[in-house]
N, C-alpha and C positions, 0 to 999 in steps of 0.2 A: 735459490736464485740461479745457480749454475745451470739447472735444468731448463729454467725459463730462457736464459740466454742461448742455450743450445737450440731450443725450439724456435726462437726468434731468428737465429742464424740460419736454420733450415728454411724458414719461410723467405728470408732475404735471399738465400741461395737459389731458391726456385725462380724468383724474379730475375736475378742476375743471369742464371742459365738461359732463361727465355730471351732476355735481352741480347745475350751473346748469339743465341740461335737466330734471332731476327737480323742481327748485323751480318751474319754469315750468309743467310738466305737471300737477303735483299741487297747485299753489298752496299749498305748505306749505314751511316752513323745516326740515323734518326732515333730520337728518344735516348741518345747517349747521356743526356743530362740527368737521367734517372739514376745513373751510377753515383753522380756527385750528390744529388739530393738524398739518396739513401745513406751515403756516408755522413752527411750532415745530420740526418735523423738519428744516427747512432750516438752522436756526440753527447746529447743530454743524458742518455742512459748511462754512458760511461762516466760522465761527470757525477751523476747521482750515486752510482755504484762505488766510485772512488771516494766520494765524500763519506759514505757510510763506512767503508773499510777504515779510513783514516780516523773516524770518530771511534769506532769499535776498538781500535788499537791505541786509543788515547793520544794520538799524534796531534789532533786538532781539538780545540775547545768549541764553545758555542759560537764564538766569533768566526772561527774557521768554517763552521757549518753555514753561517750566514753568507760568507763569501762563496761557498759552494752552491748555495741556493741561488745567488745572483748569477753565477756562471751558468747554472742549469737553466734559469729563466731566459738568459740571453740566447741560448741555442734551442730551447724547447719548441718554439714555433716551427722549426724546420721539420719536426716529426709529423705533426698533422698536416703540414703544408703539402705533403705528398698526395693527399687526397685531391687537392686542386689540380694536380697534373692530369686528372681525368678529362680536363677541358680540351686536351690535345686530341682526344678521340674524334672530334668533329672534323679533323683534318686528315684522318686515316682513310685510305682507299678501301673500297668494299671488300676486296679479297683478303685484307689484313685486319678487318674490323674485329672479328671474334678473337683472333690471336692477340691483337693489341689490347683488347678489352681485358683479357685475362692477365696479360703482362702488366698493364697499368694497375689492375686491382691487386696483384701480388705485391707491387711496390707500395701501394697505398695502405694495404693491410700491414705490411712490415713496418712502415713509418708510424702508423697509428698505434700499433702494439708497443713499439719502442718508446713512444711518447707516454703511453699509459703506464708501462712498467716504471719508467723514470719518475713519473709523477707520484706513483704509489711509494717508491723508495723515499722520495723527499717527504711525502706526507707522513709516513711512519717515523721517519727520523725526527721530524718536527714534533710529533706526538711524544716521542721519548724524552726530548729535552724541554718540552713545553707542556701543552695539553691539547685536547681534542678541539677546543674552540679556536685556539690559535692556529692549529694545523688546518682546519677547514677554512678559516678566514684567509690564510695565506694561499691556499690552493685555489679557492674561488677567485681571489684577486689575480693570481697568476694565470688562470685559464682565460679570464677576461682580457688581460693585457696581451696574452699570447694570441688571442683571436684577432686583436688589432694588428699584431705583428704579422699574422697570416695575410691580412689585407695589404699591409705595406709590402710584403714580399711578392704577392701575386700581381697586384695592380700598380704598385709603385716601383717594383723591381729592386727593393732595398734588401740588403743582406745583414746578417747578425753583426759582422765585423765593421759595418758602416758606423756603428756607435763609436768606434775607436778611430777609424780612418777618415770618416766624413761626418762628424757629429753635428756641425752647425747646419749643413744642408739638410740633414735628417730631421733636426729639430724644426726647421722652417717648413719642411714638407709636412711633418706631423701636425704642426699648428694649423696649417691651411686645410689639411684633409679632415681635421676634426670638425670643420664647418661644412663638410661635404655630406649631404644626406645619404649618398650611396655607401660611403665609408661607415657611417653610423649604423645603417641597416645591416650591412654585411657583418660588422663586428658583433652586433646583437645576435644575428643568426648563428655565427660561428660560436659565440659564447654559449648560447642555449644548447647547441648540439654537443659541444665539448663537455659542458657541465652534466648533461644527461648521460653521455657515454661514459665519462669518468665515474660518475656516481654508481652507474650499473656495474662497472668494472670493479669498483671498490667493494660493493656489496657482494659480488661474485667471489672475491678473494678474502672477504672478511672472515676471520676466525675468532669468535668470542672466547674470552678467557674462561677456563673452567673454574667453577665455583668450588672451593675446597670446604668440606664439611668440618 
């Protein structure tokens, strides 16, 4: 896992370096919000990693794992959310288009990988304390809920902490947006994409247990 974290840190570092370069070259703080979004994308991975470590050291029980999964799910949408930042490319001047495209792609890739690694950690942890059916059921449900969370973040401009700081307004907005055809279509599209990408990632990292004779 340490190697994967290092690889992800390098990818994140490329994006951060390019963003710093853009700020210095243009003398503008344009796209500075990518810093914050990338920080938020790392939180679910750190939560998943910490939850696994605490369970391995027998500091937490299944209840503790459940709490960890809830916290993970609360922040997980921030990871794939970085993909939607590509929408800002339509506002980029022509002379910066290629640079900003690579910049945005670096952040989107780092966010997506952070989310996939965090989901894989949670998936494997649930398998160890439960079974494969439970693990896949929870993961599929989490990806669908997260897809709706991406919609809330991009179009409703809600944040993960609004569940604590502004829960009633968030509930009212959620209830009204569930009747919005656009919200439903985008959630379905995000869900389909995340399920396919995560399934492919899971298959890529899957290591079948060796059968002992």
